[in-house]
C-alpha positions as a Markdown table, in Angstrom:
| # | Residue | x | y | z |
|---|---|---|---|---|
| 1 | Met | -1.9 | 151.7 | 114.4 |
| 2 | Lys | -4.1 | 152.8 | 111.5 |
| 3 | Asn | -6.1 | 150.2 | 109.5 |
| 4 | Gln | -5.7 | 149.8 | 105.9 |
| 5 | Ala | -8.1 | 151.4 | 103.4 |
| 6 | Phe | -9.9 | 149.4 | 100.8 |
| 7 | Asn | -12.1 | 149.8 | 97.8 |
| 8 | Pro | -15.0 | 150.2 | 98.3 |
| 9 | Tyr | -13.9 | 152.5 | 101.2 |
| 10 | Leu | -17.2 | 152.3 | 103.1 |
| 11 | Pro | -18.5 | 149.1 | 104.8 |
| 12 | Ser | -19.7 | 146.6 | 102.3 |
| 13 | Tyr | -23.4 | 147.0 | 103.3 |
| 14 | Glu | -23.3 | 150.7 | 102.2 |
| 15 | Tyr | -24.5 | 151.8 | 98.7 |
| 16 | Ile | -23.4 | 155.5 | 98.3 |
| 17 | Pro | -23.0 | 156.4 | 94.5 |
| 18 | Asp | -22.5 | 159.8 | 93.0 |
| 19 | Gly | -20.0 | 160.9 | 95.8 |
| 20 | Glu | -19.1 | 164.5 | 96.3 |
| 21 | Pro | -16.0 | 164.7 | 98.6 |
| 22 | Tyr | -15.1 | 167.9 | 100.4 |
| 23 | Val | -12.7 | 168.7 | 103.3 |
| 24 | Phe | -14.2 | 170.9 | 106.1 |
| 25 | Gly | -11.9 | 171.4 | 108.9 |
| 26 | Asp | -9.9 | 168.3 | 109.7 |
| 27 | Arg | -12.3 | 165.8 | 108.1 |
| 28 | Val | -13.3 | 164.8 | 104.6 |
| 29 | Tyr | -17.0 | 164.4 | 104.0 |
| 30 | Val | -18.7 | 162.5 | 101.3 |
| 31 | Tyr | -22.2 | 163.4 | 100.1 |
| 32 | Gly | -23.9 | 161.2 | 97.6 |
| 33 | Ser | -27.1 | 159.4 | 96.7 |
| 34 | His | -28.2 | 156.5 | 98.7 |
| 35 | Asp | -29.0 | 153.2 | 96.9 |
| 36 | Lys | -30.7 | 150.2 | 98.4 |
| 37 | Phe | -29.2 | 146.7 | 98.3 |
| 38 | Asn | -30.9 | 145.0 | 95.6 |
| 39 | Gly | -32.9 | 148.1 | 94.9 |
| 40 | Lys | -35.5 | 148.4 | 92.1 |
| 41 | Phe | -34.4 | 151.9 | 91.0 |
| 42 | Tyr | -31.7 | 154.4 | 91.7 |
| 43 | Cys | -31.4 | 156.4 | 95.0 |
| 44 | Glu | -34.3 | 154.8 | 97.0 |
| 45 | Asn | -33.0 | 155.8 | 100.5 |
| 46 | Asp | -32.6 | 159.1 | 102.2 |
| 47 | Tyr | -29.4 | 161.1 | 102.3 |
| 48 | Val | -26.7 | 159.9 | 104.7 |
| 49 | Cys | -23.2 | 161.2 | 105.1 |
| 50 | Trp | -19.9 | 159.6 | 106.0 |
| 51 | Ser | -16.7 | 161.3 | 107.1 |
| 52 | Ala | -13.1 | 160.5 | 108.0 |
| 53 | Pro | -10.1 | 162.2 | 109.4 |
| 54 | Val | -7.9 | 163.8 | 106.8 |
| 55 | Asp | -4.9 | 161.9 | 108.3 |
| 56 | Asp | -6.7 | 158.4 | 108.4 |
| 57 | Leu | -8.8 | 157.6 | 105.3 |
| 58 | Ser | -9.4 | 154.1 | 106.7 |
| 59 | Asn | -11.5 | 155.4 | 109.6 |
| 60 | Trp | -14.9 | 156.3 | 108.1 |
| 61 | Arg | -17.7 | 157.4 | 110.5 |
| 62 | Tyr | -21.3 | 157.1 | 109.8 |
| 63 | Glu | -22.9 | 160.5 | 110.4 |
| 64 | Gly | -26.4 | 159.2 | 110.0 |
| 65 | Val | -29.4 | 160.5 | 107.9 |
| 66 | Ile | -28.7 | 164.2 | 107.1 |
| 67 | Tyr | -31.9 | 164.7 | 104.9 |
| 68 | Gln | -35.2 | 163.1 | 104.1 |
| 69 | Lys | -37.2 | 163.5 | 101.0 |
| 70 | Ile | -40.3 | 164.1 | 103.0 |
| 71 | Gln | -38.9 | 167.4 | 104.2 |
| 72 | Asp | -39.4 | 168.9 | 100.8 |
| 73 | Pro | -43.0 | 169.7 | 100.0 |
| 74 | Met | -42.4 | 168.2 | 96.5 |
| 75 | Gly | -41.2 | 165.0 | 98.1 |
| 76 | Gln | -44.3 | 163.8 | 100.0 |
| 77 | Ser | -45.1 | 161.3 | 97.3 |
| 78 | Asp | -43.7 | 157.7 | 97.8 |
| 79 | Asn | -42.4 | 157.6 | 94.3 |
| 80 | Arg | -40.0 | 160.6 | 94.6 |
| 81 | Leu | -36.2 | 159.8 | 94.7 |
| 82 | Leu | -33.3 | 161.8 | 95.9 |
| 83 | Phe | -30.8 | 161.9 | 93.1 |
| 84 | Ala | -27.3 | 163.1 | 93.2 |
| 85 | Pro | -26.6 | 165.9 | 95.6 |
| 86 | Asp | -23.9 | 168.5 | 96.0 |
| 87 | Val | -22.8 | 170.6 | 99.1 |
| 88 | Gln | -21.1 | 174.2 | 99.5 |
| 89 | Gln | -20.4 | 176.4 | 102.3 |
| 90 | Gly | -22.1 | 179.7 | 101.6 |
| 91 | Pro | -20.9 | 183.2 | 102.3 |
| 92 | Asp | -22.8 | 183.1 | 105.6 |
| 93 | Gly | -20.8 | 180.1 | 106.9 |
| 94 | Arg | -23.7 | 177.7 | 106.6 |
| 95 | Tyr | -23.7 | 174.5 | 104.4 |
| 96 | Tyr | -26.1 | 174.2 | 101.5 |
| 97 | Leu | -27.2 | 171.0 | 100.1 |
| 98 | Tyr | -28.4 | 171.0 | 96.5 |
| 99 | Tyr | -30.4 | 168.2 | 95.0 |
| 100 | Ala | -33.0 | 167.3 | 92.4 |
| 101 | Phe | -35.8 | 164.8 | 92.8 |
| 102 | Asp | -35.4 | 162.1 | 90.2 |
| 103 | Phe | -36.9 | 163.4 | 87.0 |
| 104 | Leu | -39.0 | 166.2 | 88.3 |
| 105 | Gly | -36.7 | 168.9 | 86.9 |
| 106 | Val | -36.6 | 171.1 | 89.9 |
| 107 | Met | -33.5 | 172.1 | 91.8 |
| 108 | Ala | -33.9 | 172.2 | 95.6 |
| 109 | Val | -31.7 | 173.5 | 98.5 |
| 110 | Ala | -31.5 | 172.4 | 102.1 |
| 111 | Val | -29.3 | 174.2 | 104.7 |
| 112 | Cys | -27.5 | 173.3 | 108.0 |
| 113 | Asp | -25.1 | 174.9 | 110.5 |
| 114 | Ser | -22.6 | 172.0 | 110.3 |
| 115 | Pro | -21.3 | 169.7 | 107.5 |
| 116 | Ala | -23.1 | 166.6 | 108.8 |
| 117 | Gly | -25.9 | 167.8 | 110.8 |
| 118 | Lys | -29.6 | 167.7 | 110.2 |
| 119 | Tyr | -30.3 | 169.7 | 107.1 |
| 120 | Glu | -33.5 | 171.7 | 106.8 |
| 121 | Phe | -35.5 | 172.5 | 103.7 |
| 122 | Tyr | -34.6 | 175.9 | 102.4 |
| 123 | Gly | -36.6 | 176.2 | 99.1 |
| 124 | His | -36.4 | 175.6 | 95.4 |
| 125 | Val | -34.0 | 177.5 | 93.1 |
| 126 | Gln | -36.0 | 180.3 | 91.4 |
| 127 | Tyr | -36.0 | 183.6 | 89.7 |
| 128 | Lys | -36.7 | 186.8 | 91.7 |
| 129 | Asp | -40.3 | 186.8 | 90.5 |
| 130 | Gly | -40.8 | 183.3 | 92.1 |
| 131 | Thr | -40.7 | 181.2 | 88.8 |
| 132 | Leu | -38.8 | 178.0 | 89.3 |
| 133 | Leu | -35.5 | 177.5 | 87.5 |
| 134 | Gly | -36.4 | 175.3 | 84.4 |
| 135 | Ala | -40.0 | 176.3 | 84.4 |
| 136 | Arg | -39.7 | 179.2 | 81.8 |
| 137 | Glu | -40.6 | 178.2 | 78.2 |
| 138 | Gly | -37.7 | 176.9 | 76.4 |
| 139 | Glu | -35.5 | 176.4 | 79.4 |
| 140 | Ala | -33.6 | 173.1 | 79.6 |
| 141 | Phe | -34.3 | 170.3 | 82.0 |
| 142 | Gln | -32.5 | 170.6 | 85.4 |
| 143 | Phe | -30.6 | 167.6 | 86.7 |
| 144 | Asp | -27.5 | 166.7 | 88.7 |
| 145 | Pro | -26.4 | 169.9 | 90.6 |
| 146 | Gly | -22.8 | 170.9 | 90.8 |
| 147 | Val | -22.2 | 174.0 | 92.9 |
| 148 | Leu | -19.2 | 176.3 | 93.4 |
| 149 | Val | -18.9 | 179.3 | 95.8 |
| 150 | Asp | -15.9 | 181.1 | 94.1 |
| 151 | Asp | -13.1 | 183.0 | 95.9 |
| 152 | Asp | -14.9 | 186.2 | 95.3 |
| 153 | Gly | -18.1 | 184.9 | 96.8 |
| 154 | Arg | -20.0 | 184.6 | 93.5 |
| 155 | Val | -22.1 | 181.4 | 93.4 |
| 156 | Tyr | -22.4 | 179.1 | 90.3 |
| 157 | Leu | -24.8 | 176.2 | 89.7 |
| 158 | Tyr | -24.0 | 173.6 | 87.0 |
| 159 | Ser | -26.6 | 171.4 | 85.7 |
| 160 | Gly | -27.7 | 169.3 | 82.7 |
| 161 | Phe | -28.8 | 165.9 | 81.4 |
| 162 | Cys | -28.3 | 164.8 | 77.7 |
| 163 | Pro | -29.8 | 161.4 | 77.1 |
| 164 | Lys | -30.4 | 159.9 | 73.7 |
| 165 | Asp | -34.0 | 158.4 | 73.1 |
| 166 | Phe | -34.8 | 158.7 | 76.8 |
| 167 | Pro | -38.1 | 157.0 | 77.8 |
| 168 | Trp | -39.9 | 160.0 | 79.3 |
| 169 | Asp | -43.3 | 158.5 | 78.6 |
| 170 | Gln | -42.5 | 155.5 | 80.8 |
| 171 | Leu | -42.0 | 157.7 | 83.6 |
| 172 | Gly | -45.2 | 159.5 | 83.1 |
| 173 | Leu | -43.5 | 162.6 | 81.7 |
| 174 | Glu | -43.7 | 164.8 | 78.6 |
| 175 | Asp | -40.5 | 165.0 | 76.5 |
| 176 | Gln | -38.1 | 167.4 | 78.2 |
| 177 | Thr | -36.1 | 170.3 | 76.6 |
| 178 | Ile | -32.5 | 169.2 | 76.4 |
| 179 | Lys | -29.8 | 171.8 | 75.5 |
| 180 | Gly | -26.5 | 170.5 | 76.9 |
| 181 | Gly | -24.8 | 171.2 | 80.2 |
| 182 | Met | -25.3 | 174.7 | 81.7 |
| 183 | Val | -24.2 | 177.1 | 84.3 |
| 184 | Ile | -26.4 | 179.4 | 86.3 |
| 185 | Glu | -25.2 | 182.2 | 88.5 |
| 186 | Leu | -26.9 | 182.6 | 91.8 |
| 187 | Glu | -27.3 | 185.3 | 94.3 |
| 188 | Ala | -25.5 | 185.3 | 97.5 |
| 189 | Asp | -28.6 | 183.8 | 99.2 |
| 190 | Met | -27.6 | 180.6 | 97.4 |
| 191 | Ile | -31.2 | 180.1 | 95.8 |
| 192 | Thr | -32.1 | 183.0 | 93.7 |
| 193 | Val | -31.1 | 183.1 | 90.0 |
| 194 | Lys | -28.9 | 185.9 | 89.2 |
| 195 | Glu | -28.0 | 185.1 | 85.6 |
| 196 | Glu | -30.1 | 183.0 | 83.3 |
| 197 | Pro | -28.8 | 179.6 | 82.2 |
| 198 | Lys | -25.9 | 179.7 | 79.9 |
| 199 | Tyr | -25.3 | 176.4 | 77.8 |
| 200 | Ile | -21.6 | 175.7 | 77.8 |
| 201 | Phe | -21.1 | 172.1 | 77.4 |
| 202 | Pro | -21.8 | 170.3 | 74.0 |
| 203 | Asp | -24.6 | 167.9 | 73.6 |
| 204 | Lys | -23.6 | 165.0 | 71.3 |
| 205 | Thr | -27.1 | 163.5 | 71.2 |
| 206 | Arg | -28.3 | 166.6 | 69.1 |
| 207 | Gly | -25.2 | 167.2 | 67.2 |
| 208 | Leu | -24.2 | 170.3 | 69.1 |
| 209 | Gly | -20.4 | 170.4 | 69.2 |
| 210 | Thr | -17.8 | 167.8 | 68.8 |
| 211 | Asp | -14.9 | 169.6 | 70.5 |
| 212 | Phe | -14.9 | 167.2 | 73.5 |
| 213 | Glu | -13.2 | 164.6 | 71.3 |
| 214 | Gly | -16.1 | 162.1 | 71.5 |
| 215 | His | -16.5 | 162.4 | 75.2 |
| 216 | Glu | -19.3 | 164.9 | 75.2 |
| 217 | Phe | -21.3 | 165.8 | 78.3 |
| 218 | Phe | -24.0 | 163.4 | 79.4 |
| 219 | Glu | -24.7 | 164.1 | 83.2 |
| 220 | Ala | -23.1 | 164.2 | 86.6 |
| 221 | Ser | -21.9 | 167.9 | 86.8 |
| 222 | Ser | -19.3 | 168.6 | 89.4 |
| 223 | Ile | -17.1 | 171.6 | 89.7 |
| 224 | Arg | -13.7 | 172.3 | 91.4 |
| 225 | Lys | -11.2 | 175.2 | 91.3 |
| 226 | Ile | -7.5 | 174.5 | 91.5 |
| 227 | Ala | -5.4 | 177.7 | 91.7 |
| 228 | Asp | -6.8 | 179.8 | 88.9 |
| 229 | Thr | -8.3 | 177.0 | 86.8 |
| 230 | Tyr | -11.8 | 175.7 | 86.9 |
| 231 | Tyr | -12.2 | 171.8 | 86.5 |
| 232 | Phe | -15.5 | 170.5 | 85.4 |
| 233 | Val | -15.8 | 166.9 | 86.2 |
| 234 | Tyr | -18.7 | 165.1 | 84.4 |
| 235 | Ser | -19.9 | 161.7 | 83.1 |
| 236 | Ser | -19.5 | 161.4 | 79.4 |
| 237 | Phe | -21.9 | 160.1 | 76.7 |
| 238 | Tyr | -20.3 | 156.7 | 77.4 |
| 239 | Gly | -21.6 | 156.6 | 81.0 |
| 240 | His | -18.8 | 154.4 | 82.6 |
| 241 | Glu | -16.2 | 157.2 | 82.7 |
| 242 | Leu | -15.6 | 160.4 | 84.6 |
| 243 | Cys | -14.0 | 163.1 | 82.3 |
| 244 | Tyr | -12.9 | 166.6 | 83.0 |
| 245 | Ala | -12.7 | 169.9 | 81.1 |
| 246 | Thr | -10.8 | 173.0 | 82.2 |
| 247 | Ser | -11.2 | 176.8 | 81.8 |
| 248 | Lys | -9.9 | 180.0 | 83.3 |
| 249 | Ser | -13.5 | 181.1 | 83.6 |
| 250 | Pro | -16.3 | 179.5 | 85.6 |
| 251 | Val | -19.0 | 180.5 | 82.8 |
| 252 | Gly | -17.4 | 179.2 | 79.6 |
| 253 | Gly | -14.4 | 178.4 | 77.5 |
| 254 | Phe | -14.1 | 174.8 | 78.9 |
| 255 | Glu | -11.7 | 172.5 | 76.9 |
| 256 | Tyr | -11.7 | 168.8 | 77.1 |
| 257 | Gly | -8.9 | 167.3 | 79.3 |
| 258 | Gly | -9.4 | 163.6 | 79.3 |
| 259 | Thr | -10.8 | 160.6 | 81.2 |
| 260 | Ile | -9.9 | 160.4 | 84.8 |
| 261 | Ile | -11.4 | 157.0 | 85.8 |
| 262 | Ser | -13.5 | 154.4 | 84.1 |
| 263 | Asn | -15.4 | 151.8 | 86.2 |
| 264 | Gly | -14.3 | 149.2 | 83.8 |
| 265 | Asp | -10.8 | 150.6 | 83.1 |
| 266 | Ile | -12.0 | 151.3 | 79.5 |
| 267 | Asn | -9.7 | 153.6 | 77.4 |
| 268 | Leu | -6.8 | 152.9 | 79.9 |
| 269 | Asn | -3.8 | 151.8 | 77.7 |
| 270 | Gly | -6.1 | 151.5 | 74.7 |
| 271 | Arg | -8.6 | 149.1 | 76.3 |
| 272 | Thr | -11.8 | 148.9 | 74.5 |
| 273 | Asp | -15.5 | 148.3 | 75.7 |
| 274 | Glu | -15.2 | 144.6 | 74.9 |
| 275 | Glu | -12.0 | 144.4 | 77.1 |
| 276 | Ala | -13.5 | 145.9 | 80.1 |
| 277 | Leu | -12.0 | 144.6 | 83.4 |
| 278 | Asn | -15.2 | 145.1 | 85.4 |
| 279 | Tyr | -18.9 | 145.2 | 85.0 |
| 280 | Thr | -19.7 | 148.8 | 84.0 |
| 281 | Gly | -22.6 | 151.1 | 84.3 |
| 282 | Asn | -23.2 | 154.8 | 85.0 |
| 283 | Asn | -20.5 | 156.7 | 86.8 |
| 284 | His | -20.6 | 159.9 | 89.0 |
| 285 | Gly | -18.1 | 161.6 | 91.3 |
| 286 | Ser | -15.4 | 164.2 | 91.6 |
| 287 | Ile | -11.9 | 165.1 | 92.8 |
| 288 | Val | -10.6 | 166.5 | 96.1 |
| 289 | Glu | -7.3 | 167.3 | 97.7 |
| 290 | Ile | -6.7 | 165.6 | 101.1 |
| 291 | Asn | -3.5 | 166.2 | 102.9 |
| 292 | Gly | -1.6 | 167.3 | 99.8 |
| 293 | Lys | -2.8 | 164.4 | 97.7 |
| 294 | Trp | -5.5 | 164.5 | 95.1 |
| 295 | Tyr | -8.0 | 161.7 | 94.7 |
| 296 | Val | -10.9 | 160.9 | 92.3 |
| 297 | Phe | -14.2 | 159.5 | 94.0 |
| 298 | Tyr | -16.4 | 157.4 | 91.8 |
| 299 | His | -18.7 | 154.4 | 92.1 |
| 300 | Arg | -18.9 | 150.8 | 90.9 |
| 301 | Gln | -21.8 | 148.4 | 90.1 |
| 302 | Thr | -23.0 | 145.5 | 92.2 |
| 303 | Asn | -25.6 | 142.8 | 92.3 |
| 304 | Lys | -26.2 | 142.5 | 88.5 |
| 305 | His | -27.9 | 145.8 | 88.0 |
| 306 | Gln | -27.3 | 149.6 | 88.2 |
| 307 | Phe | -29.4 | 150.2 | 91.4 |
| 308 | Ser | -26.9 | 149.0 | 94.1 |
| 309 | Arg | -23.7 | 151.1 | 93.5 |
| 310 | Gln | -20.8 | 151.6 | 95.9 |
| 311 | Ala | -18.3 | 154.3 | 96.5 |
| 312 | Cys | -14.6 | 153.9 | 95.5 |
| 313 | Ala | -11.7 | 156.3 | 95.3 |
| 314 | Glu | -8.2 | 156.4 | 93.6 |
| 315 | Glu | -5.2 | 158.6 | 94.0 |
| 316 | Ile | -4.6 | 160.9 | 91.0 |
| 317 | Gln | -1.9 | 163.3 | 90.0 |
| 318 | Ile | -2.4 | 166.9 | 88.9 |
| 319 | Glu | 0.5 | 167.3 | 86.4 |
| 320 | Ala | 2.5 | 170.6 | 86.1 |
| 321 | Asp | 0.5 | 171.5 | 83.1 |
| 322 | Gly | -2.7 | 171.0 | 85.0 |
| 323 | Ser | -3.6 | 167.7 | 83.2 |
| 324 | Ile | -4.9 | 164.5 | 84.9 |
| 325 | Lys | -3.9 | 161.1 | 83.5 |
| 326 | Gln | -6.5 | 158.2 | 83.7 |
| 327 | Val | -5.9 | 156.0 | 86.7 |
| 328 | Glu | -6.9 | 152.3 | 87.0 |
| 329 | Met | -9.4 | 150.8 | 89.5 |
| 330 | Thr | -7.5 | 149.2 | 92.4 |
| 331 | Ser | -8.3 | 147.4 | 95.6 |
| 332 | Cys | -6.1 | 149.7 | 97.7 |
| 333 | Gly | -7.6 | 153.1 | 96.7 |
| 334 | Leu | -7.3 | 155.5 | 99.7 |
| 335 | Asn | -4.6 | 153.3 | 101.2 |
| 336 | Val | -1.9 | 155.4 | 99.4 |
| 337 | Gly | 0.2 | 152.3 | 98.5 |
| 338 | Pro | -0.3 | 148.7 | 98.2 |
| 339 | Leu | -1.9 | 146.6 | 100.8 |
| 340 | Leu | 0.1 | 144.3 | 103.1 |
| 341 | Gly | 0.9 | 141.0 | 101.6 |
| 342 | Lys | -0.2 | 139.1 | 104.6 |
| 343 | Gly | -3.6 | 138.6 | 106.4 |
| 344 | Glu | -7.2 | 137.9 | 105.4 |
| 345 | Tyr | -8.9 | 140.1 | 102.7 |
| 346 | Pro | -12.6 | 140.1 | 101.8 |
| 347 | Ala | -13.4 | 139.1 | 98.2 |
| 348 | Tyr | -15.6 | 142.2 | 97.7 |
| 349 | Ile | -12.5 | 144.4 | 97.3 |
| 350 | Ala | -11.9 | 142.9 | 93.9 |
| 351 | Cys | -11.3 | 145.6 | 91.3 |
| 352 | Asn | -11.4 | 143.4 | 88.3 |
| 353 | Leu | -14.3 | 140.9 | 87.8 |
| 354 | Met | -15.5 | 139.1 | 84.6 |
| 355 | Ser | -16.8 | 135.9 | 83.3 |
| 356 | Arg | -15.2 | 133.6 | 80.8 |
| 357 | Ser | -16.6 | 135.7 | 78.0 |
| 358 | Gly | -15.6 | 139.0 | 79.7 |
| 359 | Ala | -17.5 | 141.7 | 81.6 |
| 360 | Val | -20.6 | 143.5 | 80.2 |
| 361 | Arg | -22.4 | 146.8 | 80.9 |
| 362 | Tyr | -25.2 | 146.9 | 83.4 |
| 363 | Glu | -27.9 | 148.4 | 81.2 |
| 364 | Phe | -30.8 | 150.5 | 82.6 |
| 365 | Gly | -33.5 | 148.2 | 83.8 |
| 366 | Tyr | -31.6 | 145.1 | 82.7 |
| 367 | Val | -30.3 | 142.3 | 85.0 |
| 368 | Ile | -27.4 | 140.3 | 83.5 |
| 369 | Asp | -27.7 | 136.6 | 83.0 |
| 370 | Glu | -26.5 | 133.7 | 85.1 |
| 371 | Ser | -23.3 | 133.2 | 83.3 |
| 372 | His | -21.6 | 136.1 | 85.1 |
| 373 | Pro | -20.1 | 136.5 | 88.6 |
| 374 | Tyr | -21.3 | 139.5 | 90.7 |
| 375 | Phe | -20.9 | 141.2 | 94.0 |
| 376 | Thr | -23.8 | 140.7 | 96.4 |
| 377 | Gln | -24.6 | 140.1 | 100.2 |
| 378 | Glu | -26.9 | 138.1 | 102.3 |
| 379 | Gly | -29.9 | 139.6 | 104.0 |
| 380 | Glu | -31.7 | 142.8 | 103.4 |
| 381 | Asp | -30.8 | 146.4 | 102.9 |
| 382 | Arg | -29.3 | 147.6 | 106.2 |
| 383 | Glu | -26.7 | 149.8 | 108.0 |
| 384 | Asp | -24.7 | 147.1 | 109.8 |
| 385 | His | -23.3 | 143.6 | 109.6 |
| 386 | Pro | -21.2 | 143.5 | 106.4 |
| 387 | Asn | -21.0 | 140.1 | 104.6 |
| 388 | Gln | -20.5 | 141.0 | 100.9 |
| 389 | Tyr | -18.9 | 138.4 | 98.7 |
| 390 | Ile | -18.5 | 137.4 | 95.0 |
| 391 | Ala | -21.2 | 135.0 | 93.8 |
| 392 | Asn | -21.6 | 132.8 | 90.9 |
| 393 | Ile | -18.0 | 132.2 | 89.8 |
| 394 | Thr | -18.1 | 129.7 | 86.9 |
| 395 | Asp | -15.6 | 128.2 | 84.6 |
| 396 | Gly | -13.2 | 130.8 | 83.3 |
| 397 | Ala | -14.5 | 133.5 | 85.6 |
| 398 | Ile | -11.7 | 135.9 | 87.0 |
| 399 | Ala | -11.5 | 138.0 | 90.1 |
| 400 | Gly | -8.6 | 140.5 | 90.3 |
| 401 | Phe | -7.2 | 142.4 | 93.3 |
| 402 | Lys | -4.5 | 145.2 | 93.1 |
| 403 | Tyr | -2.1 | 145.6 | 94.8 |
| 404 | Phe | -0.2 | 143.8 | 97.7 |
| 405 | Asp | 3.4 | 144.1 | 99.0 |
| 406 | Phe | 4.4 | 140.5 | 99.6 |
| 407 | Val | 7.1 | 139.6 | 102.0 |
| 408 | Asp | 7.8 | 136.1 | 103.3 |
| 409 | Val | 4.5 | 134.6 | 102.1 |
| 410 | Ser | 4.4 | 130.8 | 101.8 |
| 411 | Lys | 0.7 | 129.9 | 101.8 |
| 412 | Ile | -2.6 | 131.1 | 100.4 |
| 413 | Ser | -6.1 | 130.0 | 101.3 |
| 414 | Val | -9.6 | 130.7 | 100.1 |
| 415 | Lys | -13.0 | 130.7 | 101.9 |
| 416 | Val | -15.5 | 129.4 | 99.3 |
| 417 | Arg | -18.9 | 127.6 | 99.1 |
| 418 | Gly | -21.0 | 126.3 | 96.2 |
| 419 | Thr | -21.9 | 123.5 | 93.9 |
| 420 | Gly | -18.7 | 123.6 | 92.0 |
| 421 | Lys | -15.7 | 121.3 | 91.9 |
| 422 | Gly | -12.4 | 122.3 | 90.4 |
| 423 | Lys | -9.4 | 124.6 | 91.0 |
| 424 | Leu | -8.7 | 128.3 | 91.5 |
| 425 | Leu | -5.6 | 129.3 | 89.6 |
| 426 | Val | -3.7 | 132.2 | 91.1 |
| 427 | Ser | -1.4 | 134.5 | 89.0 |
| 428 | Thr | 0.0 | 138.0 | 89.3 |
| 429 | Thr | -1.1 | 139.3 | 86.0 |
| 430 | Leu | -4.2 | 138.7 | 83.9 |
| 431 | Gly | -3.7 | 135.5 | 82.1 |
| 432 | Gly | -0.2 | 135.2 | 83.4 |
| 433 | Glu | 1.8 | 132.3 | 84.8 |
| 434 | Glu | 0.3 | 130.5 | 87.8 |
| 435 | Val | 1.9 | 131.1 | 91.2 |
| 436 | Ala | -0.5 | 128.9 | 93.0 |
| 437 | Glu | -3.3 | 126.3 | 92.4 |
| 438 | Leu | -6.0 | 125.7 | 94.9 |
| 439 | Ala | -8.2 | 122.4 | 94.6 |
| 440 | Val | -11.7 | 123.4 | 95.7 |
| 441 | Ser | -14.8 | 121.1 | 96.3 |
| 442 | Pro | -17.0 | 123.1 | 98.7 |
| 443 | Gly | -20.5 | 122.4 | 99.8 |
| 444 | Gln | -23.3 | 124.6 | 101.0 |
| 445 | Asp | -21.4 | 126.0 | 104.0 |
| 446 | Trp | -18.2 | 128.1 | 103.7 |
| 447 | Gly | -15.1 | 126.0 | 103.5 |
| 448 | Ile | -11.3 | 126.8 | 103.5 |
| 449 | Phe | -8.9 | 125.4 | 100.9 |
| 450 | Thr | -5.1 | 126.0 | 101.0 |
| 451 | Ala | -2.1 | 125.8 | 98.7 |
| 452 | Pro | 1.6 | 126.9 | 98.9 |
| 453 | Leu | 2.4 | 130.3 | 97.5 |
| 454 | Met | 5.9 | 131.7 | 96.9 |
| 455 | Ile | 5.9 | 135.4 | 95.9 |
| 456 | Ser | 7.4 | 138.6 | 96.9 |
| 457 | Gly | 7.4 | 142.3 | 95.9 |
| 458 | Val | 4.5 | 144.4 | 94.8 |
| 459 | Asn | 2.0 | 142.4 | 92.8 |
| 460 | Ala | -1.6 | 142.0 | 91.9 |
| 461 | Leu | -3.5 | 138.7 | 92.4 |
| 462 | Phe | -5.9 | 137.1 | 89.9 |
| 463 | Phe | -8.1 | 134.1 | 90.7 |
| 464 | Thr | -9.3 | 132.1 | 87.8 |
| 465 | Tyr | -11.8 | 129.3 | 88.3 |
| 466 | Lys | -11.4 | 126.2 | 86.2 |
| 467 | Gly | -14.1 | 123.5 | 86.9 |
| 468 | Glu | -17.7 | 122.5 | 86.9 |
| 469 | Gly | -20.6 | 124.2 | 88.7 |
| 470 | Ser | -20.3 | 127.5 | 90.5 |
| 471 | Ile | -18.6 | 128.8 | 93.6 |
| 472 | Asp | -18.9 | 131.9 | 95.9 |
| 473 | Leu | -15.7 | 133.5 | 97.1 |
| 474 | Phe | -15.9 | 135.2 | 100.6 |
| 475 | Ser | -12.2 | 135.8 | 101.3 |
| 476 | Phe | -8.7 | 134.8 | 100.9 |
| 477 | Asn | -5.8 | 134.6 | 103.3 |
| 478 | Leu | -2.1 | 135.3 | 102.8 |
| 479 | Glu | 0.4 | 133.6 | 105.2 |
C-alpha cells in the first residue's frame, strides 16, 4: 500500500527551495538550491537530488550530493554559494547542470551521464572567443538559469535579476547592469554562446514595460514547452508568487498569463497582502507533467527568516485554452486528493499559519518578532531524524490544514508542550463554527490532550489557540 503524500513532500529536515522538477525515465527528479536549517544566508549547502517513482509521489529517495561548490574553480572560496540550478538532457544524451554562484554573475555548467549521479565541472558559459557571458561591456547581470533543449535540438538559456535598490555595496560588489529577463541561444555543446542576450521580459524597477499587468519579472527563470507553446515561469516583482507568460516562440513575444501559486495564497479569490494565509517570502519553482497530471513545484518559508525554505507542490490544470488558474497551498499537495480523515498527522504539514494579527513577509535579513508562530525543528542541520513542529503559538494564532476526507471520526487529540494554558478551538473553515474544543495545559514535555469530534466529508481543519502563554504543536490524531 502506498503512503500518503504531504506538503512539504520531502522529509521535514530537508530544505530544498527553487525546485526544478523533471521526469527522466520512470522517475521524477527535483533539482534545487540547498538551504541550511537555521541558515544565515540562502543556499549554504551543496546540491543534492531527490527522486520518486512517477506512480508513487509519496516515496521520495535521497540521491545524495550531486555537486559541490569546490568543484568549480570559482567556488574555492568559503563565501561562495550555489544558487538556484536547472538541468537539461543535452543532444548527446548527457545531463547538464546549470548554476550561478550567488552574486558573482557568472553562469556555470556541470555534466553527468545520469540524472542523479556525480556531476563534474564542465565550464563557464562563454563566447567563442572565451569571454564569459555577462562580462562584455553593457551586458546584464547573469542570475537564475532556466534552460530548454527544444524539439529541434536548439538550446536556450534564460536568465535575469531585476531588484530595486539592491545593496550591492554590502556584498562588496559594484552596481550591476540590470536590463530585465533575457534569453541566450547556446551551441549544441551546451556552453558556448551562439546568439547574444536578447532582453524579452519587462523590468518594472526601471520602468521598462508594463504589459505584465503589474506582475513584471523579478527573478527565478524557468522554461517549459507544452505542445507548441512555451511557458516561462518566473517570480514576479512581488516575490511571493510564481507567474507565467506564454509565447509561440522561445525568443520573444511572451504574454502574461497569470499567477500559478503564491506562498501566502495572496491574489487567490482577491486576497490581499494583508490577508495572507501564510508567512511569505521569495518563491521559485516550475511546472511538470507526471503521469498525465500537471503540478507546480514551489517553496515555503520556515524558521522566522528566508534562509530555511522547503519544497512544496500542488496539482494544477492546463485549461483547453492553455491558461493556468491560480491554486491554493494545501497539506495534501502531491497526494492527488484529500488525506485520510484518520490517523496521526505532523503539525509541520500546515498550509496556513498566522498570528492573531495575521501573517507577515519574511524580509531579506530580517527575523520576525516573538508574536508570531513558526515552523522549526530541534537539533542542527542534518539529513536524518525529522522532528519539525510549529513553535510559539500564542493567543489568537491559527494553524490550518487542507484537506481530509472524514469518515466515522469521533475523537481528536493534539500533542503539545509549552508554558501556555488555554484551549485549541477546531473549525473546518477559517473563523468558522467550532467542531471541537481541546483544553490544553502542557508543560516542558510533550503531552496529549483529547476532545470529541463529529465530522464527515472532505474538510479542512483550523486550530485556533485561545489562552495565555505559548504552546508548540507537534502533531494531531484523528480517531
